N, C-alpha and C positions, 0 to 999 in steps of 0.2 A: 613634330610628329614622333610618336613613340615607336619602340621596337616592334610592338605587336601590330601596329598599323602598317609598317614596312613589310612585315612577314605576310600579312594578308594580301597586300598589293603584290608582292613577289609571287605568291602562290596562286594569285588569280581569284581569291575569295572575296575581294572587295570589288565593287562595280566601278567602272571608269568614270561615270558620271558624278561621283562623289569626291572629285579631286579638291584639295583643301583651299585653293586660291582661284580667284576668278577676276577677269578684266571686266569692269562695268561697261566699257564702250563696245567692245567686239564679242564680249561673252564667252571668250576662250577660257578654258579652265587649265590650271597648271598643278603640278605635283610640288613645286618649289615656289617660294615668294620671290618674284621679280621687282625690281625698283621701277622699271618701265616695261610695258608689255612688248614682247618680241614680235607680236603679229601686227599691231596697229601703232605702237609707239606712245600711247597714253600712259600717264603716271597714276591711273585710278585702279590699282589692284587691291582687292579686298579678300577677307576670308569668305569662303562660300556660305558657311553657316550664318554669317552676319547678313548676307544678302538675301538668303532664302527664308529667314525667320520673320 
């Protein structure tokens, strides 16, 4: 994530539904990339833009 992305997120200019990482099992979105999903425990975390394209 770049400096401008962080600034947009901090200022509220970016929408919360566009977080960069997503769990494929429970579809929870994250701002950071986890090794395992903290919600459901699966190891299937992907970039959101790869899932939605």
